C-alpha positions as CSV (number, residue, x, y, z in Angstrom):
1,X,235.1,-96.9,-21.9
2,X,231.9,-96.4,-19.9
3,X,232.1,-94.3,-16.8
4,X,231.3,-96.2,-13.6
5,X,229.8,-93.1,-11.8
6,X,226.1,-92.8,-12.0
7,X,226.0,-89.2,-13.3
8,X,222.9,-87.9,-15.0
9,X,223.0,-86.5,-18.5
10,X,222.5,-83.0,-17.0
11,X,225.6,-83.5,-14.8
12,X,227.7,-84.7,-17.7
13,X,226.6,-81.7,-19.8
14,X,227.3,-79.4,-16.9
15,X,230.9,-80.7,-16.8
16,X,231.2,-80.2,-20.6
17,X,229.9,-76.6,-20.2
18,X,232.4,-75.8,-17.4
19,X,235.2,-77.4,-19.5
20,X,234.2,-75.5,-22.6
21,X,234.3,-72.1,-20.7
22,X,237.7,-73.0,-19.2
23,X,239.2,-74.0,-22.6
24,X,237.7,-70.9,-24.3
25,X,239.5,-68.8,-21.7
26,X,242.8,-70.6,-22.4
27,X,242.4,-70.1,-26.1
28,X,241.8,-66.4,-25.6
29,X,244.9,-66.1,-23.4
30,X,247.0,-68.0,-26.0
31,X,245.4,-65.9,-28.8
32,X,244.4,-69.0,-30.7
33,X,241.3,-69.2,-32.9
34,X,239.2,-72.2,-32.2
35,X,235.7,-73.4,-31.9
36,X,234.6,-75.6,-29.0
37,X,232.2,-78.5,-29.6
38,X,230.9,-80.4,-26.6
39,X,228.7,-83.4,-25.8
40,X,228.5,-86.7,-24.1
41,X,229.9,-89.9,-25.5
42,X,229.9,-93.3,-23.8
43,X,228.8,-91.8,-20.5
44,X,231.6,-89.2,-20.4
45,X,231.6,-85.5,-21.1
46,X,233.6,-84.6,-24.2
47,X,235.0,-81.3,-25.4
48,X,236.7,-80.9,-28.8
49,X,238.6,-77.9,-30.0
50,X,238.4,-77.4,-33.8
51,X,240.0,-74.7,-35.9
52,X,240.5,-73.6,-39.5
53,X,244.2,-72.7,-38.9
54,X,246.2,-75.9,-38.8
55,X,249.3,-74.2,-37.5
56,X,247.8,-73.1,-34.1
57,X,245.8,-76.3,-33.7
58,X,248.9,-78.4,-34.1
59,X,250.5,-76.6,-31.1
60,X,247.5,-77.7,-29.0
61,X,248.1,-81.3,-29.9
62,X,251.9,-81.4,-29.4
63,X,254.3,-84.2,-29.9
64,X,252.6,-87.5,-29.5
65,X,249.6,-85.7,-28.0
66,X,251.5,-84.4,-25.0
67,X,249.8,-81.0,-25.1
68,X,246.3,-82.3,-25.5
69,X,246.9,-84.7,-22.6
70,X,248.0,-81.8,-20.4
71,X,245.0,-79.7,-21.5
72,X,242.7,-82.6,-20.5
73,X,244.3,-82.9,-17.1
74,X,244.2,-79.1,-16.5
75,X,240.6,-79.0,-17.7
76,X,239.6,-81.9,-15.3
77,X,241.2,-79.9,-12.5
78,X,239.2,-76.8,-13.4
79,X,235.9,-78.8,-13.5
80,X,236.4,-80.6,-10.1
81,X,236.1,-77.6,-7.8
82,X,232.9,-76.4,-9.5
83,X,231.1,-79.8,-9.5
84,X,232.7,-81.1,-6.3
85,X,233.5,-84.4,-8.0
86,X,236.3,-85.9,-10.1
87,X,235.6,-85.6,-13.8
88,X,236.3,-88.2,-16.5
89,X,236.1,-85.5,-19.1
90,X,237.7,-86.2,-22.5
91,X,239.4,-83.3,-24.3
92,X,240.2,-83.7,-28.0
93,X,241.9,-81.4,-30.4
94,X,241.0,-81.5,-34.1
95,X,240.1,-85.2,-34.1
96,X,243.5,-86.3,-32.6
97,X,242.0,-89.0,-30.4
98,X,240.1,-90.6,-33.3
99,X,243.3,-90.8,-35.3
100,X,245.2,-92.0,-32.2
101,X,242.6,-94.8,-31.6
102,X,242.9,-96.0,-35.2
103,X,246.8,-96.0,-35.0
104,X,246.6,-98.0,-31.8
105,X,244.0,-100.4,-33.2
106,X,246.3,-101.1,-36.2
107,X,249.2,-101.6,-33.8
108,X,247.2,-104.1,-31.8
109,X,246.1,-106.0,-34.9
110,X,249.7,-106.2,-36.1
111,X,250.7,-107.7,-32.8
112,X,247.8,-110.1,-32.9
113,X,248.8,-111.3,-36.4
114,X,252.5,-111.7,-35.2
115,X,251.4,-113.7,-32.1
116,X,249.2,-116.0,-34.3
117,X,252.0,-116.5,-36.8
118,X,254.8,-117.2,-34.4
119,X,253.0,-118.4,-31.3
120,X,255.3,-116.2,-29.2
121,X,254.2,-113.2,-27.0
122,X,254.8,-109.7,-28.5
123,X,255.8,-106.8,-26.3
124,X,254.6,-103.3,-27.4
125,X,256.2,-100.0,-26.7
126,X,255.5,-98.2,-23.5
127,X,252.1,-96.4,-23.5
128,X,249.8,-94.4,-21.2
129,X,246.7,-95.9,-19.7
130,X,244.4,-94.6,-22.4
131,X,246.5,-96.3,-25.1
132,X,246.9,-99.5,-23.2
133,X,243.1,-99.8,-22.7
134,X,242.6,-99.5,-26.4
135,X,245.2,-102.2,-27.0
136,X,243.6,-104.5,-24.4
137,X,240.1,-104.1,-25.9
138,X,241.3,-104.9,-29.4
139,X,243.3,-107.9,-28.3
140,X,240.3,-109.3,-26.3
141,X,238.0,-108.7,-29.3
142,X,240.4,-110.7,-31.4
143,X,240.3,-113.6,-29.0
144,X,243.8,-113.3,-27.6
145,X,244.9,-112.1,-24.2
146,X,247.1,-109.2,-23.1
147,X,248.7,-107.9,-19.9
148,X,250.3,-104.7,-18.8
149,X,253.8,-104.8,-17.3
150,X,256.3,-102.3,-15.8
151,X,256.0,-99.1,-14.0
152,X,254.8,-95.7,-15.3
153,X,255.9,-94.1,-17.5
154,X,257.4,-97.3,-19.0
155,X,254.4,-99.5,-18.7
156,X,253.8,-101.6,-21.7
157,X,251.4,-104.3,-23.0
158,X,252.3,-107.9,-24.0
159,X,250.0,-109.8,-26.3
160,X,249.7,-113.6,-25.8
161,X,247.9,-116.6,-27.3
162,X,245.2,-118.0,-25.1
163,X,246.5,-120.7,-22.8
164,X,244.8,-123.6,-24.7
165,X,246.6,-122.5,-27.9
166,X,250.0,-121.9,-26.2
167,X,249.7,-125.4,-24.7
168,X,249.2,-126.9,-28.2
169,X,245.6,-127.9,-27.8
170,X,243.5,-127.9,-30.9
171,X,241.5,-124.7,-31.4
172,X,238.9,-124.2,-34.0
173,X,240.0,-121.5,-36.6
174,X,236.5,-120.1,-36.5
175,X,237.1,-118.9,-32.9
176,X,239.3,-116.2,-34.2
177,X,237.2,-114.8,-37.0
178,X,235.7,-111.4,-36.4
179,X,232.8,-110.2,-38.5
180,X,233.4,-106.8,-40.0
């Protein structure tokens, strides 16, 4: 996801630096060992906590990523007063987000396959906005459509055939092939 703000690379790196300092302080308070890696990806500052000790690092991820989500929100709140602007900073712990993206991609592809086989819409489980965005992107890339429904925290995605397919119009099979 590309950030819509027109921040310079220096501003994004400054946000990452502020976030890294904040997270290092939290790690010290919690007495967790961890290294902080930072950078800019897709126009957003990113900070990752990595550690050799799997036990401590798992506590920073939490069940279904709840702790890493909270760390991200807290870190964004710590960056905002220093920069004077809302941050779209991403905080990751031990590659959790990469694994989460792959799991969501697989889930979306499974839903796409089911919709293509049955012609019926498929509802997915409730997800946060980050998760729904990944699902929508994969579904769009696969040539189908999707829509979010419901209210937070029970908002979910439904995957559909395109209208022409649902109405029984002929659609070329090649339209759905994706080059790997």
